[in-house]
Every structure is written in C-alpha cells, then in structure tokens.
N, C-alpha and C positions, 0 to 999 in steps of 0.2 A: 292658551291665543299663543300665537306664532306671528313674529316680523318674518318677511322671508326676502332676498337680497336676490334678483336676477342679473348677470353678469351678461357683457358684449355680446359673446356666441349667442346665449340665449334670448336676445332683441335684435337676432341678426336681421332678419327678415320674417313676413307672414309667416312663413311655415314654422319659424320657431315659436315666433311672439303664441301661435295658436297652442304648442306642447304649453307654454306658459300658463295659457288661462289653462287649460287643462289643467293642470299642479294645482293652480289655485280653486280652482272651482270643487275637486276633488276630498277637497279639508278644508271643514268651513272654521277650523282655528286660524288659516292662515287670512288674519282680516287687514294687515298692513304689508305694502309691499312696498319694495325700493326700487329702483332698475336703474341700469348704465345705461349709455350711449350703445346705440349696434355697433356690431363689434365685426371683421371680418368673417364673408361669406364663404372666401376661400382664400387660399396663399397670396393669390395674387389683387387679392380686395385690398382695398381700404379701410381704417375705421373713421367710423362718422367723423369722431373728435379730433382725427389729425383732418379730416378734410375741413373741418370747423378753424383748426389751426391756419390754412392757408388762406381762409377767406380773410381771419383777419392779418395777415401780411399783404393780402392783395386790399383789404380796408384801409392799413397803415401807408399803403404807397401811394392809391387812385383815388381812396376815399368811397370805393362802391367796391363790391364783391360779387360783380354781376357775372364775370366765369368760374371761378370757384362753387361760384353758391349753386351752379346748375346741378355738381353732385349729389348735395344734401337734399336739395328741391327733387332730384329725381327717386332718392333713397325712399326715403318719406311719403312719397307718392304712392311709389309702386309698396308699400307697407301698409298705407290706407288705404288702399283700393282694393286690395286684399280682405283685410279684416273687417275695415267699417266701411264701407263703400258712400255710406250717409253722412260722413264727417266730412267739412268743407277742410279739408287737409291745406289746398291751397292756399286760402285765405289766414290761417294762420299764418303758412311759411310766407307771405310776403310779410305780414306783418314781424314777423321773425329779421327778417333780412334786413325791412326798415329799423327796427333798432340795434343793430349790429351796427350798419353803416351809421348812426347818431351818437352810440356812445363809443365806438369808438376801442372797446375795453377787450383786452385779450381774452381775460377771465367770463367775460360775459359771454362774448364769443362763443369758449371752448364749452360752456354748461347749457347750450342750447338742444344739443346732442338728447341728454338727459329729460330734459323737459320736454323735450317733444316726443319721446320713449313714454315718457308716463301720461302724455294725454293720449296717445294713441289705445296703451294697455286700460286705461282708465275707460274708454269710450266703448271696449272689448269686454270690459267686463259688466260694463252697468255700474261701475264704482265712483268714488268721490277723487276726483283729482285735487292734490293738497301740494303747492309748490313749496319747497325749503328755504324760497326767499321771505326773509322775515323771521323763520323758525330756527334754523340753525345759524347759529351768528358768530362774526369771528370780530375780532379788534381789529384799530387802522393797519395794525402792522399783521392782518392775517393769521394769526394765531386764535386757531377756536375757541368760543367762550362756553364750554360743556353744562357748564349748571343752568346759564342763563337759554341754553341751547332745549337744555330737558322740562325746564318751565314753559316754553314755549310750546312745542310738543304734547307735551302734555294738556294741556289750556285748547289748545286749536282739536287734539283728536278725542279730547274726554267724549263725545257724542258722536263720535263718526263710526257707522258701522263697519264701512270696509272703506279701504283708501289705499290711491296710486300714489307714493312720496318720487320724483327725482333725485337721484344721488347726486353727489360727485358737490355739489355746491351747495352754500348759503349766502348773506348776506353780511356785509362788518358793519360795525355802527353808524355809518354815514351812508347807507342804504347801496353801495355796490356792490354788486355780486363777487363773491370770492369762493375759489375753488382747493380742495385739498390737491396733493399730490395726485398723479395717475394711479388711476386702481381705488380710486378715496372713495366711490361708491360703498366698498364694505365699509370705510366707517361710519357713512353716512345711517345704513343698516342697523350697526351697532348700536348707533346715537338713540334710533329711534327704538329699539327692541329695550333698552335701559329705559327711556321715556314711561314707555308703556309697561313696564315688569312683563316682558313678556316670558314663557316658560321656555320657548327655544326661539335660538338667531339661526334660522336655515339659510346658507350661504348658496348658492344654486349656482353652477358652473359646469364646462364640458368636461370635467373627470371626474371620476368614482370616487375620488377623496385624496388625502395627503400621501404621498409614494414616500418611501425613507428615502428616496432617492433619486436622483436628475433620471429620466426614462429613459434622454438621449447619448446617457452617458454607461450605465447599468441595465442590464437586461434584464427587464421584468423584474425591477424590484416590489419590496412587498408593499402591499398599502397598511397605511397603519390607521386601527382601530379606535386607539385612543391617543390623542395627547393633551399636554395641560397647557395652559394659557404661555405660562414660560418657557415652553419647549416652543411651541407656535413661534414667539418672540424670537427666537432664535433663530430657528429655520429661516423664515420669511427673511430677518435682515441678513442673512446670511445668502440668498440667492433663491429658494423656494417661494413661487411667486402664485400660489395658488390663492392667498389670501393677504391683504395686506396691512404689513405690520403693525400699524397702531390701528387696528381696529379691535385688539383684543380691550383695549382699557377702559371703554365707557359700560363694557358688556362684565366684565371681569370683577367691576366692586362689587357688583350685585348676587354675580356666581351664576351669571346666563351661560349656557354651553351653548357653541356655535357648530352645526351640524353640517358639514360639507356635504352636499348633493349634483348628482349630474343631472341635470335636465334632460338628458335622452336616455337615462337608464334611473329614472324615479324611484323603483319599486328597492334598488340596493341601498344601503343601510348608510354608507358614504363612511366618513370621521367626524367621530365626534372629540373638542373639544373643551377641555373643562379645568374644574380646577384642581391642586394635586393631591388631596384631600377622595378626590369623585375618579381616581384614578383606577381601574384594575387592580388586583393584587401582582398578576402575572406580568404584569406590565415587563415591556424586554430589556434588558440591558441597554441594548441603543435604542433611541427611536428613529432616526435619521442619520444622513448627513449631508449636509450642503456645500457649498464656496462658491467662490466669485475669485473670476480673475481682474488682473489690470490695478495692482498694486505696485508701491515704491517703498523701500525700506531705508531709515537712516539710521546709520549705527555710529556711533559715539562712544569713542573709549579715553577714558580721563584719568590714570591715576587719581585715587584720595578722591573720589568722586564721591563716596559716601558719606565722606564727614563734610561736604561742600554743602553750608544749609542755604536750599533754594534753587538748587539747580537744574533741577528738573524744571520747574518754574520758570526758569531762565530760558529754557530750551520752546517749553510751550510759548512762551509769552513773542518770540520770535515768529513763529506760524502764529499765533493769532494775527498779528502786527499786520501779516500776509493775506490775512482773510482764508485761513489754511485750518480746518480741521483733522484731527486724525482716529484710529482706529483703535489702535493696539499700541502699549508703553511698554513693552516686557524689559527687565533691566534685571544687572548685576552688579557686583557690586565695585566695579572701575566701567561697567559698561552700561549704556542703555538705548534702547530702539526703538525709534516712530517710524509705525507703519500709516500709510496716509495713503487712501485711492490716487491713482494716477491723474484723472482729471484737475486735481484740486493743485496740483503744482505746478500742473503743464506750463510751460513759460516763465516760472518764478524759480527754478530749483540753482540755476547759479547765486542769483539772488539771495535765497535763505542759506545756503550754503555759508557766504561769504558774511552773511549777519551773525549765523552760528558761531563757526570760527572766532570773528569778531566780540560776540558776546560770552562766549563759555572758555574760550582761550583754551580747546579741546587736545587731546595729545593724537586723536585720529580721529577726522569725521568721515563716513564713505555713503556712498549712496550705490543700492542693488535697485535694479528696477524689472520689469518681466515675474512680478512676486503674485502669486495665487493662495487664497485661502479657503482652507477647509475645514470648517467643524462638525465634528462629532458630536451630536447631542441626545442626551436621557437623563430622567431621575434616576434610572437605579444603577450608573456609572457609579459615583462614589462609593456605592454596598458591595461592592465586589469585585474582589481582589486581581490585579491584574491588568485591568481595564488597560490602561495606558500601556503595560507592556504589549500586550495583545495587539494598539494600535502601531506602537514601533517597531514592533518586528514586522507585521504586515510591510511595513514602509521598507524597512530596510532589507527583509527577502527581496524587494524587487528592484532596490540598486535605488532610494529614490531618496536622496538629499532634502533632509529638515532646515530648511532656513532660517523658521522662527516658531516658538512654543509657547504659547499661553492661555491659559486655565482659570477661568472665572472663581472667587473666593466659595459660588454656590458648587460646585465642583459637578457643575452640570451640564459646561462643556468643555472640550480640551481641543483648541484652535491650532493646526500647523501650518506653518508657510511654505509654500514647496513649488520649484521653479514653475513658470508656466507650462514648459514643456512635458511637466510632468503632473499636470491638474489632472487630467481623467485617468490616466494610470494608478493616480494616489487613491483618487475616491471608489474606484474598482478594488483595488489592494484592500482599503478599510473594508470597505462595503463585505465583501468575502469574506474577512476574518471574524466577523462576529456573526454574520449570517451566511453559511454554507450550503445549505438547502432550503427548498421551499418551506419544509417543515418547521425551521426555524422562526418563520413568519409570527 
C-alpha cells in the first residue's frame, strides 16, 4: 500500500489534476492520497493559499471577503467544471466563504485551498473524502500531537478502501483549525503514511527528484538517486525546497522510504529517501550542496573566555531575552561567534550589542552582515581522507574568503559562511571540485 501526496503544481488546474487521477488509477496500491492547494499555473499566477491569505486580510479589515474571494471562486469553478461538472462546487464555495467570514481565523482561511482540492479530486476518483480536521491534532500552542494523530487516522481509515485527504492542516484540542508552516502538506502525507504503515510514501511534485545543487546556480546538477533521512534534513534545512524538512520525522521511525516523483514524468524513478543502512554501497562522497543567504554573525573576543564558567550561556540568554534564535555557534579558546538570520535581528541589533557588552564585558564585539551559509552534505565525507581539503582548496583557488566554518559531530556536513557576493561562485566552486564530469554523478 502506498500513500501519495500531490503538491500545488500537480493540483494547479483541471488538466494537471486529470494527470494526478491517471497516476492514482494506474496503481491500485495508491490508496490514500493527500493534496495541496492549487499552485501557480504560470509565473504570473497566484497560488490559491496566497489568495486565501488576502481573503483573511480583507475579512480582518472589512468583515467580508467579497473582492478577494472572487479569485478563489473562479479558480475552483474552472477546475471543478472541467473535471466534475455534476459537482455543485458553487454551493460549497458559498458555504466556505460564509465560514471564513464567521470564524475570522487566518489558519482556517488558509486551510480551505487544501480542503477544496481534496473534495474535487475525491469526486473525480469516486473515492471517499476524509477531512483531516479532528484527525491530525495539535495542542493549543500549535504543536503537533503525533501519536494522537496516528491513532485517529488508523481508526478512521481502517475500513476505507481509497480516500483523499487535505494536507496542511488539522485541529487543536479546542477544535480550532491549525496549520503547519508553508509546504506542510508534505508533513500531513508523512503522518498518513506512518499511520497506515505504507510500504512507500510517494511525494509527487514538478521535478524528477532531488538535485545535488540549485539548478539556478549550477548548470545541470546531478540528480540524486538515493539520500538518507539525515541528508534530506540537512539539505532541506539549508534551502533545498523539494520537501518540507519536518516531513521525515513521522516516517523515519517506521523506516518508510520517501519517493520523490514527477507528476509530469511519472515513469521516471525519482529520488529515494531511506535509512542509512538502506543506502547503496556506491553512495557518492558528497550527496548535495545547499545554501541560504541573509545571515548576520556576531564575533565576540575575550581573553580567558574558556575558563569563565557560563560564558556561552550568558551570550545565548541575551538572545533569548530578545526572542532571537541562533543557527550556529562556532568557538575558539578566546572567541565565540553566533550566526543569526537577518530577519531575527532586524531592528534589535544595537540593543543586543549593548546588552552583550554589559553582560559579558567582552574585549571586542563585532557584527558582520551580508553573510551566506553553504552546506556540503554526504554520509561518505567522514570516511574519505581530504574531503575538507578539497572543499577549502576549491574556495581558495577561486579567491573566496571563508568567514565561518562549522562541522557537525556526525561529520555529515561541512558548513561555511561566505560573503553573499561570493555565494553563487562558492557553490559552483565546491560542486565542481567534487563532481568534475557527468560521469561523477
């Protein structure tokens, strides 16, 4: 049995949803289907979820969403009209609009795209529509209650032959609709796969699989055949956007593989995401490279820092008091650096600097913005001599200054910080140092 999740591009219009239906119908093992809201039909288009957020803004301002809802109304009427002309989508949309205006909930409004997508696909397939409201549970702070969600889904779907479920949302213990972060339908699909003990969790999107680097930066990067859950987590966190980084947690404990597949090239094998012990023996030295722009680094110097008990705690408490989370904290004997996303410190930096100086009495505290982080990821990096040397030689030979170095204890990745103006150049340099020809893929 397979659980499938289809993303926004797969659900964008009647034609693409027709392809989705064909993919599901050609394999009887595809029994439980999780869908996203319709995505963009072209570059100038608007994602349905973004249009729903505009509806919420209009409701918050005027109490109604007469103007913004017209986009939603037309989009779903067009989709349903081309797929299920006997389905009274107009009546459903009227009820949805009334509910949105009544609840005045941002998360409820945002969730309606997935709900309507699932209703239409269920009608097209002749399958049962099963709402995730009341099944996928959150606490009142919005934290997922995984065990309870699994139990709910197992009980509800036990006697269901084929069902379509909306992704992205559930309800909290007070009955309010709660959503995951954007892209959270991936997580919903993983929870359903875990609950139903799927043989594989198929995640259908608009690319052939995970690429070893961003194709907007590296020309024709290698497609990754296999990667581990850990490698996926590292690459997704650092900006590889094929799959939501939290989607591995429900399936990893059960050893359920994730297969990234392309709705528009369904016969292609895609990328398999598996446990470490399921990786092929010929797994490459590096699996992939990913990065993010927009970081600030605080560099702290203080003599005898290493002998001052609680020094690191004091630094992090200053950040905590200002509601700032950090990404990395590389350190030396008398130095400590804290890497923070720009948006977390926006408007707070002078206050943070003053509090740091007051709290730690450092010899020198400096801030450098315009930093980008690049992660080179791969399980085989630790077992190969000279991996780090190859990486840093590639950067040096391209005249790229490294502002920060951080390597995890598992030696799964090496993260470097470079000036943002060197970001694309650095990714290309690292990539081509390890993958010199297509045969190295």
